[in-house]
C-alpha positions as CSV (number, residue, x, y, z in Angstrom):
1,M,-10.5,-24.0,-20.6
2,A,-13.8,-23.8,-22.6
3,G,-16.2,-21.0,-21.1
4,S,-13.6,-19.8,-18.7
5,A,-11.4,-16.7,-19.0
6,M,-7.7,-17.3,-19.3
7,R,-5.4,-14.8,-17.7
8,I,-2.8,-13.1,-19.7
9,F,0.2,-12.0,-17.9
10,S,1.9,-8.6,-18.6
11,S,4.7,-10.6,-20.5
12,G,2.1,-11.3,-23.0
13,S,1.9,-15.1,-22.4
14,A,-0.9,-17.2,-21.1
15,P,0.0,-19.6,-18.3
16,S,1.3,-23.0,-19.4
17,V,4.0,-25.3,-18.5
18,E,6.6,-23.9,-21.0
19,S,6.1,-20.1,-20.2
20,A,5.9,-19.5,-16.6
21,P,5.2,-15.9,-15.5
22,G,8.4,-13.6,-15.5
23,F,9.7,-10.7,-13.5
24,A,7.5,-8.5,-15.5
25,D,4.4,-10.3,-14.0
26,V,5.5,-9.6,-10.4
27,S,3.6,-6.9,-8.6
28,D,5.1,-3.3,-9.1
29,V,5.5,-3.1,-5.4
30,L,8.2,-5.5,-5.5
31,K,10.0,-3.6,-8.2
32,V,10.0,-0.1,-6.4
33,D,13.7,1.1,-6.1
34,Y,13.5,4.5,-4.8
35,T,12.1,6.8,-2.1
36,E,11.4,10.4,-2.1
37,E,10.6,12.7,1.0
38,F,7.5,14.7,0.9
39,D,8.4,18.3,1.7
40,Q,6.7,19.0,5.2
41,G,9.0,21.8,6.1
42,L,10.6,20.1,9.0
43,T,14.1,20.4,10.2
44,D,16.4,17.5,10.8
45,E,15.9,17.9,14.6
46,E,12.1,17.8,14.2
47,K,12.2,14.7,12.2
48,K,14.2,12.8,15.0
49,S,11.3,13.2,17.3
50,M,8.9,12.0,14.9
51,K,8.0,8.6,13.5
52,R,9.0,8.1,9.7
53,F,6.4,6.3,7.4
54,D,7.4,5.3,4.0
55,V,4.1,5.0,1.9
56,Y,3.9,3.5,-1.4
57,R,2.5,5.7,-4.2
58,S,1.6,4.9,-7.7
59,N,-1.0,5.8,-10.3
60,P,-1.1,3.3,-13.0
61,N,-3.2,5.5,-15.1
62,D,-0.6,8.0,-15.3
63,P,2.2,6.8,-17.5
64,D,4.8,9.3,-16.0
65,D,4.1,8.5,-12.7
66,R,6.8,5.8,-11.4
67,P,6.0,3.6,-8.4
68,K,7.9,4.9,-5.3
69,Y,7.8,5.1,-1.6
70,V,7.1,8.7,-0.3
71,T,8.5,9.6,3.2
72,Y,6.2,11.2,5.7
73,Y,7.1,12.2,9.2
74,I,4.3,12.1,12.0
75,D,4.2,13.2,15.7
76,T,2.5,10.1,17.2
77,K,1.6,11.9,20.3
78,K,-0.7,14.0,18.2
79,C,-2.1,10.9,16.5
80,G,-4.3,8.0,17.1
81,P,-2.6,4.6,18.0
82,M,-3.2,2.7,14.8
83,F,-1.8,2.8,11.3
84,L,-5.0,3.9,9.9
85,D,-4.9,7.0,12.1
86,A,-1.5,7.7,10.9
87,L,-2.9,7.5,7.3
88,I,-5.7,9.6,8.0
89,K,-3.4,12.2,9.6
90,I,-1.3,12.3,6.4
91,K,-4.2,12.7,4.3
92,D,-6.0,15.5,6.3
93,E,-3.1,17.4,7.2
94,I,0.0,16.8,5.0
95,D,-0.9,15.1,1.5
96,P,-4.7,15.1,0.4
97,T,-3.5,13.1,-2.7
98,L,-2.9,10.1,-0.8
99,S,-5.6,7.2,-1.6
100,F,-6.4,4.3,0.8
101,R,-9.6,2.4,1.7
102,R,-11.2,2.4,5.0
103,S,-14.7,1.9,6.2
104,C,-15.8,0.2,9.6
105,R,-12.6,1.0,11.7
106,E,-13.5,-2.2,13.7
107,G,-11.5,-4.9,11.7
108,I,-14.6,-6.3,10.3
109,C,-15.0,-5.2,6.6
110,G,-11.2,-5.6,5.6
111,S,-11.2,-2.5,3.3
112,C,-8.2,-1.2,5.1
113,S,-6.0,-4.3,4.4
114,M,-2.4,-3.5,3.4
115,N,1.1,-4.6,4.1
116,I,2.6,-2.9,6.9
117,D,6.3,-3.7,7.7
118,G,6.3,-6.7,5.4
119,R,3.3,-8.4,6.8
120,H,-0.5,-8.1,5.9
121,H,-2.5,-6.3,8.4
122,L,-5.6,-4.4,8.7
123,A,-4.6,-0.8,9.4
124,C,-7.5,-0.2,11.7
125,L,-6.2,-3.1,14.1
126,C,-2.5,-2.8,13.6
127,G,-0.8,-0.4,16.2
128,I,2.0,1.7,15.7
129,P,5.1,0.5,17.7
130,K,5.7,3.0,20.4
131,D,9.0,1.8,21.5
132,N,11.0,2.5,18.6
133,N,11.6,5.4,16.2
134,E,12.5,3.2,13.3
135,K,10.7,3.8,9.8
136,S,7.5,1.9,9.1
137,V,6.8,0.7,5.4
138,I,3.2,0.8,4.2
139,S,2.5,-0.9,0.8
140,P,-0.8,-2.4,-0.8
141,L,-1.5,-6.1,-0.6
142,M,1.0,-8.1,-2.4
143,F,0.1,-9.7,-5.7
144,M,-2.8,-7.7,-6.4
145,F,-3.4,-5.0,-9.1
146,V,-2.8,-1.6,-7.9
147,L,-5.7,0.9,-8.7
148,K,-3.9,4.1,-6.9
149,D,-1.3,4.1,-3.9
150,L,-2.6,1.7,-1.4
151,V,-6.0,0.8,-3.2
152,V,-6.0,-2.5,-4.8
153,D,-8.4,-4.2,-7.1
154,M,-10.4,-6.6,-4.8
155,S,-12.9,-7.9,-7.6
156,H,-11.0,-11.2,-7.8
157,F,-10.8,-11.6,-4.1
158,Y,-14.7,-11.2,-3.8
159,A,-15.2,-13.2,-6.7
160,Q,-13.8,-16.4,-5.1
161,Y,-16.5,-16.1,-2.4
162,K,-19.4,-15.8,-4.7
163,Q,-18.4,-19.2,-6.1
164,I,-18.3,-20.9,-2.7
């Protein structure tokens, strides 16, 4: 591998046949084991009529910040139809500390790519289900380094296209 960078995993090992990546090398998104509710001052009755969103929250720059899911409740009748609309509503009206990417809102740029209910989607094109009141889980793209909350490092993704 002369002249090329070698990836060192978080377990401290370089990739080889003898030392495969371990659990420590899997994205922190897979290791989250708890959810906390953001205090919006809602009653249980109000929550029943709203859509529940569990949003991945993490700040790797803060060693005391453990990755978690934070629960927010949104009245979808007072929100746009897409998941990006719900995230914008959360950031504007409930929790201004939430971080995510957005740009064109037309499904062209790909900046709002994230994992929604277990599948990768563009949040600007993925509609919030209207027929159920089950929770929706929003997390960053899998197997990518999380910079903060739903924002991932896209430099390796874009580097692939420069080589082509």
